[in-house]
N, CA, C and O atoms as a GROMACS GRO file, in nm:
protein
  276
    1MET      N    1  11.491  10.361  11.801
    1MET     CA    2  11.367  10.367  11.830
    1MET      C    3  11.270  10.316  11.740
    1MET      O    4  11.257  10.369  11.630
    2GLU      N    5  11.183  10.194  11.782
    2GLU     CA    6  11.059  10.183  11.704
    2GLU      C    7  10.966  10.314  11.674
    2GLU      O    8  10.935  10.403  11.754
    3ALA      N    9  10.932  10.301  11.546
    3ALA     CA   10  10.817  10.395  11.508
    3ALA      C   11  10.678  10.350  11.588
    3ALA      O   12  10.628  10.238  11.600
    4LEU      N   13  10.640  10.461  11.633
    4LEU     CA   14  10.474  10.430  11.693
    4LEU      C   15  10.347  10.390  11.596
    4LEU      O   16  10.247  10.319  11.606
    5LEU      N   17  10.405  10.471  11.502
    5LEU     CA   18  10.289  10.437  11.377
    5LEU      C   19  10.350  10.358  11.256
    5LEU      O   20  10.469  10.383  11.236
    6VAL      N   21  10.297  10.276  11.180
    6VAL     CA   22  10.331  10.197  11.088
    6VAL      C   23  10.234  10.214  10.951
    6VAL      O   24  10.115  10.241  10.964
    7ASN      N   25  10.271  10.204  10.875
    7ASN     CA   26  10.172  10.203  10.712
    7ASN      C   27  10.133  10.061  10.727
    7ASN      O   28  10.158   9.977  10.814
    8ASP      N   29  10.053  10.059  10.597
    8ASP     CA   30   9.993   9.918  10.560
    8ASP      C   31  10.112   9.772  10.539
    8ASP      O   32  10.111   9.654  10.575
    9ARG      N   33  10.196   9.853  10.469
    9ARG     CA   34  10.287   9.748  10.413
    9ARG      C   35  10.392   9.686  10.543
    9ARG      O   36  10.432   9.570  10.528
   10GLU      N   37  10.432   9.759  10.661
   10GLU     CA   38  10.485   9.747  10.737
   10GLU      C   39  10.416   9.658  10.869
   10GLU      O   40  10.477   9.580  10.942
   11ALA      N   41  10.260   9.696  10.878
   11ALA     CA   42  10.165   9.616  10.937
   11ALA      C   43  10.158   9.486  10.892
   11ALA      O   44  10.157   9.393  10.973
   12SER      N   45  10.153   9.464  10.757
   12SER     CA   46  10.122   9.347  10.744
   12SER      C   47  10.258   9.283  10.711
   12SER      O   48  10.260   9.179  10.646
   13GLN      N   49  10.359   9.334  10.749
   13GLN     CA   50  10.495   9.249  10.767
   13GLN      C   51  10.492   9.202  10.894
   13GLN      O   52  10.528   9.085  10.910
   14LEU      N   53  10.450   9.281  11.011
   14LEU     CA   54  10.463   9.252  11.133
   14LEU      C   55  10.387   9.150  11.161
   14LEU      O   56  10.430   9.070  11.245
   15LEU      N   57  10.272   9.129  11.108
   15LEU     CA   58  10.174   9.035  11.099
   15LEU      C   59  10.204   8.908  11.024
   15LEU      O   60  10.142   8.804  11.049
   16SER      N   61  10.314   8.914  10.917
   16SER     CA   62  10.347   8.810  10.850
   16SER      C   63  10.210   8.755  10.752
   16SER      O   64  10.184   8.638  10.723
   17ILE      N   65  10.140   8.867  10.716
   17ILE     CA   66  10.045   8.823  10.612
   17ILE      C   67  10.057   8.946  10.505
   17ILE      O   68  10.135   9.041  10.495
   18SER      N   69   9.941   8.901  10.427
   18SER     CA   70   9.936   8.980  10.300
   18SER      C   71   9.892   9.118  10.311
   18SER      O   72   9.839   9.137  10.420
   19ARG      N   73   9.895   9.217  10.239
   19ARG     CA   74   9.831   9.344  10.232
   19ARG      C   75   9.715   9.320  10.212
   19ARG      O   76   9.636   9.363  10.296
   20SER      N   77   9.682   9.274  10.144
   20SER     CA   78   9.506   9.236  10.134
   20SER      C   79   9.464   9.170  10.248
   20SER      O   80   9.366   9.225  10.298
   21LYS      N   81   9.497   9.086  10.299
   21LYS     CA   82   9.462   9.019  10.419
   21LYS      C   83   9.446   9.101  10.532
   21LYS      O   84   9.349   9.077  10.604
   22PHE      N   85   9.553   9.231  10.575
   22PHE     CA   86   9.556   9.307  10.669
   22PHE      C   87   9.451   9.410  10.634
   22PHE      O   88   9.403   9.472  10.730
   23HIS      N   89   9.408   9.438  10.514
   23HIS     CA   90   9.303   9.511  10.478
   23HIS      C   91   9.170   9.482  10.465
   23HIS      O   92   9.085   9.554  10.412
   24VAL      N   93   9.150   9.350  10.528
   24VAL     CA   94   9.026   9.265  10.534
   24VAL      C   95   9.033   9.279  10.731
   24VAL      O   96   8.930   9.290  10.798
   25LEU      N   97   9.124   9.278  10.769
   25LEU     CA   98   9.106   9.300  10.937
   25LEU      C   99   9.049   9.425  10.958
   25LEU      O  100   8.947   9.450  11.022
   26VAL      N  101   9.149   9.532  10.880
   26VAL     CA  102   9.096   9.681  10.913
   26VAL      C  103   8.940   9.702  10.877
   26VAL      O  104   8.867   9.775  10.944
   27ALA      N  105   8.898   9.634  10.770
   27ALA     CA  106   8.749   9.667  10.728
   27ALA      C  107   8.691   9.598  10.818
   27ALA      O  108   8.584   9.651  10.848
   28GLU      N  109   8.717   9.474  10.893
   28GLU     CA  110   8.634   9.407  10.983
   28GLU      C  111   8.636   9.466  11.100
   28GLU      O  112   8.568   9.414  11.188
   29GLY      N  113   8.714   9.587  11.132
   29GLY     CA  114   8.734   9.670  11.263
   29GLY      C  115   8.825   9.604  11.353
   29GLY      O  116   8.856   9.656  11.460
   30ARG      N  117   8.876   9.481  11.311
   30ARG     CA  118   8.946   9.421  11.409
   30ARG      C  119   9.093   9.500  11.447
   30ARG      O  120   9.158   9.474  11.549
   31ILE      N  121   9.132   9.599  11.348
   31ILE     CA  122   9.247   9.670  11.352
   31ILE      C  123   9.205   9.833  11.339
   31ILE      O  124   9.134   9.857  11.242
   32GLN      N  125   9.233   9.927  11.409
   32GLN     CA  126   9.184  10.053  11.380
   32GLN      C  127   9.300  10.115  11.308
   32GLN      O  128   9.420  10.099  11.332
   33ARG      N  129   9.234  10.197  11.204
   33ARG     CA  130   9.295  10.295  11.114
   33ARG      C  131   9.314  10.416  11.161
   33ARG      O  132   9.215  10.462  11.219
   34LEU      N  133   9.421  10.494  11.156
   34LEU     CA  134   9.427  10.651  11.202
   34LEU      C  135   9.469  10.712  11.069
   34LEU      O  136   9.561  10.663  11.004
   35LYS      N  137   9.394  10.834  11.024
   35LYS     CA  138   9.409  10.906  10.893
   35LYS      C  139   9.498  10.966  10.956
   35LYS      O  140   9.507  10.963  11.079
   36ILE      N  141   9.582  11.034  10.873
   36ILE     CA  142   9.671  11.166  10.927
   36ILE      C  143   9.655  11.239  10.778
   36ILE      O  144   9.737  11.202  10.694
   37GLY      N  145   9.587  11.307  10.750
   37GLY     CA  146   9.597  11.380  10.614
   37GLY      C  147   9.506  11.295  10.509
   37GLY      O  148   9.384  11.279  10.503
   38ARG      N  149   9.610  11.248  10.430
   38ARG     CA  150   9.556  11.143  10.293
   38ARG      C  151   9.604  10.989  10.358
   38ARG      O  152   9.547  10.880  10.352
   39SER      N  153   9.696  11.018  10.405
   39SER     CA  154   9.765  10.882  10.469
   39SER      C  155   9.703  10.784  10.581
   39SER      O  156   9.654  10.838  10.681
   40ALA      N  157   9.702  10.671  10.572
   40ALA     CA  158   9.641  10.600  10.699
   40ALA      C  159   9.778  10.508  10.761
   40ALA      O  160   9.863  10.443  10.700
   41ARG      N  161   9.761  10.530  10.894
   41ARG     CA  162   9.855  10.446  10.939
   41ARG      C  163   9.778  10.379  11.090
   41ARG      O  164   9.680  10.414  11.156
   42TYR      N  165   9.878  10.268  11.101
   42TYR     CA  166   9.836  10.202  11.228
   42TYR      C  167   9.924  10.191  11.360
   42TYR      O  168  10.042  10.220  11.345
   43ARG      N  169   9.886  10.156  11.475
   43ARG     CA  170   9.964  10.173  11.575
   43ARG      C  171  10.024  10.029  11.607
   43ARG      O  172   9.979   9.915  11.598
   44ARG      N  173  10.126  10.076  11.642
   44ARG     CA  174  10.214   9.948  11.684
   44ARG      C  175  10.164   9.840  11.777
   44ARG      O  176  10.168   9.717  11.776
   45THR      N  177  10.098   9.966  11.889
   45THR     CA  178  10.040   9.867  12.012
   45THR      C  179   9.936   9.807  11.954
   45THR      O  180   9.920   9.690  11.989
   46ASP      N  181   9.846   9.859  11.860
   46ASP     CA  182   9.740   9.784  11.802
   46ASP      C  183   9.757   9.654  11.761
   46ASP      O  184   9.690   9.556  11.792
   47ILE      N  185   9.881   9.663  11.667
   47ILE     CA  186   9.897   9.541  11.621
   47ILE      C  187   9.942   9.440  11.683
   47ILE      O  188   9.888   9.331  11.661
   48LEU      N  189  10.056   9.452  11.781
   48LEU     CA  190  10.062   9.364  11.913
   48LEU      C  191   9.911   9.324  11.979
   48LEU      O  192   9.875   9.209  12.004
   49GLU      N  193   9.849   9.419  11.995
   49GLU     CA  194   9.728   9.404  12.092
   49GLU      C  195   9.637   9.277  12.041
   49GLU      O  196   9.582   9.195  12.114
   50PHE      N  197   9.635   9.283  11.863
   50PHE     CA  198   9.543   9.187  11.779
   50PHE      C  199   9.627   9.056  11.811
   50PHE      O  200   9.560   8.957  11.842
   51THR      N  201   9.751   9.044  11.809
   51THR     CA  202   9.812   8.930  11.831
   51THR      C  203   9.786   8.837  11.952
   51THR      O  204   9.783   8.714  11.954
   52LYS      N  205   9.770   8.920  12.044
   52LYS     CA  206   9.707   8.857  12.185
   52LYS      C  207   9.560   8.836  12.159
   52LYS      O  208   9.518   8.770  12.254
   53THR      N  209   9.494   8.853  12.100
   53THR     CA  210   9.352   8.868  12.059
   53THR      C  211   9.346   8.710  11.996
   53THR      O  212   9.257   8.631  12.028
   54LEU      N  213   9.451   8.678  11.907
   54LEU     CA  214   9.442   8.570  11.845
   54LEU      C  215   9.473   8.431  11.937
   54LEU      O  216   9.420   8.320  11.944
   55ALA      N  217   9.576   8.492  11.997
   55ALA     CA  218   9.629   8.348  12.135
   55ALA      C  219   9.496   8.330  12.222
   55ALA      O  220   9.444   8.223  12.253
   56ALA      N  221   9.446   8.477  12.260
   56ALA     CA  222   9.333   8.408  12.340
   56ALA      C  223   9.235   8.345  12.283
   56ALA      O  224   9.164   8.267  12.347
   57ASP      N  225   9.216   8.370  12.158
   57ASP     CA  226   9.083   8.320  12.068
   57ASP      C  227   9.122   8.136  12.063
   57ASP      O  228   9.037   8.052  12.092
   58ALA      N  229   9.232   8.111  12.030
   58ALA     CA  230   9.316   7.980  11.983
   58ALA      C  231   9.297   7.915  12.149
   58ALA      O  232   9.264   7.797  12.137
   59SER      N  233   9.304   7.944  12.260
   59SER     CA  234   9.301   7.913  12.374
   59SER      C  235   9.142   7.867  12.428
   59SER      O  236   9.110   7.768  12.493
   60ARG      N  237   9.060   7.975  12.374
   60ARG     CA  238   8.942   7.972  12.392
   60ARG      C  239   8.846   7.837  12.322
   60ARG      O  240   8.767   7.756  12.370
   61ASP      N  241   8.884   7.855  12.230
   61ASP     CA  242   8.841   7.757  12.111
   61ASP      C  243   8.895   7.623  12.159
   61ASP      O  244   8.819   7.526  12.148
   62ALA      N  245   9.027   7.604  12.215
   62ALA     CA  246   9.067   7.454  12.229
   62ALA      C  247   9.004   7.413  12.381
   62ALA      O  248   9.019   7.293  12.404
   63VAL      N  249   8.947   7.477  12.472
   63VAL     CA  250   8.900   7.474  12.561
   63VAL      C  251   8.735   7.443  12.548
   63VAL      O  252   8.679   7.372  12.632
   64ALA      N  253   8.665   7.500  12.439
   64ALA     CA  254   8.547   7.474  12.397
   64ALA      C  255   8.528   7.332  12.319
   64ALA      O  256   8.420   7.274  12.331
   65ALA      N  257   8.614   7.286  12.253
   65ALA     CA  258   8.609   7.173  12.196
   65ALA      C  259   8.724   7.050  12.261
   65ALA      O  260   8.820   7.021  12.190
   66PRO      N  261   8.715   7.006  12.349
   66PRO     CA  262   8.811   6.944  12.376
   66PRO      C  263   8.805   6.805  12.315
   66PRO      O  264   8.701   6.747  12.283
   67GLY      N  265   8.941   6.752  12.303
   67GLY     CA  266   8.944   6.614  12.226
   67GLY      C  267   8.952   6.640  12.073
   67GLY      O  268   8.967   6.545  11.995
   68ARG      N  269   8.942   6.770  12.030
   68ARG     CA  270   8.950   6.760  11.884
   68ARG      C  271   9.083   6.805  11.839
   68ARG      O  272   9.150   6.895  11.888
   69PRO      N  273   9.108   6.742  11.755
   69PRO     CA  274   9.275   6.764  11.705
   69PRO      C  275   9.290   6.899  11.661
   69PRO      O  276   9.398   6.939  11.620
   0.00000   0.00000   0.00000
């Protein structure tokens, strides 16, 4: 069974990005951070939902700029 919560290292690996880029996304409020004591954790579902927003953004950009390579 997969864990419901992941740490920043695991979350950045799920997204195939650096930890520093992941922390930028968290600081921008695009991914929610949960505090458990002194530890920060991230919902796996929030990470997956974030990838869906990327796909939606890409589709919207393609429609907004037709004929653009």
